[in-house]
Structure formats: C-alpha cells, structure tokens
N, C-alpha and C positions, 0 to 999 in steps of 0.2 A: 464553528471548527467541529463537523461531524466526526468522532471518534468512529471506528468502525470492528476493529479487533485490537485485543492485546495478547501477544504471543511472547511467553517467557521475558515479559518485562518491557518489550518493545511495543510502543503504541503506535498504533497503523490508522492514519486520519487523512481526511481531507481538509483543504481551507475552504471556506465558504465562497470564496471568488474565483475558483479554479477554471482552468481554461482546458482547450484541448492542446497535446493528445491527453486520451485518458492516463490521469496518474494516481498515484498514491505517495504519501509522505510516513516515512517509518522514524520515530524518536525514541531514543534512550538516552536518560540524562542530557547532556549537552550537544549529544551527537545526533544528526539527522541527516538521512538520506532520502531520494525520492526514486521512485520507480515508474517507469514509462512503460504503457502498453500499445504495442503495435497491432493493428487488427487486421487480417486478409480475408474475405469471404466468411466474415463472423466467426474467426478462428485468429486465438492470440498466435502470432509468428514469432514475437519476440518480445522480451521485458528487458528493458535497459535500465538500469541502476546508475543515477547518476548523483551528484552533490547537491544539496540544497543551499542555494546563496545564503551567505551571513552564518554558515553553521559548519563545524567540523564532521566530515562523514562517519558514517556507521564504520568501524573496523573487525577486522578479527573474527571473533566467533558471533558476535552482534552481527554481522555482515551476513557470515555464511547462514545464521540461523534466518534473516530477514529472506535471503534467497531461497532456502527451502519452503519456507512460509509462501511466497509467490508463486512457485511451482506447484503448490498444492493446492492455493485458495486463489488463485489469479482469475478463473472465471467469474467466482464468487465477488471480488472486489472490483470487476467491470458493471457487473450487474448492480452492485450498490452504486457506482458512480452514476450509471444511466439513470438508475430510480430516482437518486437524489437530483442531480443536476439538467436531466432532460424532462421527468415526470414530476418533478418537486414533489416526491415522496420521502416520508421519513425512512432512515435506514436504522436497523438494529445493531446494537453493539454485541460483539462476543468475545468471550476471553477464553483463550485456550491457554490450557496449564500442564497438557502434557507434550513432550517433545516428539516432533515428525521426524519420520525415518527419510 
C-alpha cells in the first residue's frame, strides 16, 4: 500500500493491486473515499469522488479538504500512479501541513 501524501490528517494512498481508471484512496480514521481521474488527451477532464466499498465515506470538512487537495495535486497523483503501476518505480511520500486555499 504505497502512501503518497498526507494532508491535514488525511492519508492518500494506492492499494498495491490497483486497476484502471487511475484512482487514489483517502482515509481519515474509519472513513475512506476514492477519487477516480478521467483523462482526455493527457489532461484531467474530471475527478469523481466515490465511496470505497466496505467503508464509511469521508464527509463534511474532511471531504471538502480532500476535494481541494485533488484540485491542487491531481496531476502529481496521476504521475505517481503511472510511475508506480506502469513503470514500477518507487514513489515518494509527502506530508502537507499547510491548508491549501
């Protein structure tokens, strides 16, 4: 389970046996959601947040923080997904402690 980011206590990660579409999981406490990235002509056209099966979804402030994080770091998440699952490279973990605007 490669952990790629932590933002305001929300852990953002991939499961090691992931599948397409490109997506990332976010977990805080017992709450977990998933964000799927839809890419057209090499550009993120949509990010769709869905529930992760078997878990209660992120809600309220945590869900909003996750949405803001995705808007800012979406391209970096996609790059890390491709590096890990396509090129089998290690990905770095980054902890972001300042609130994004």
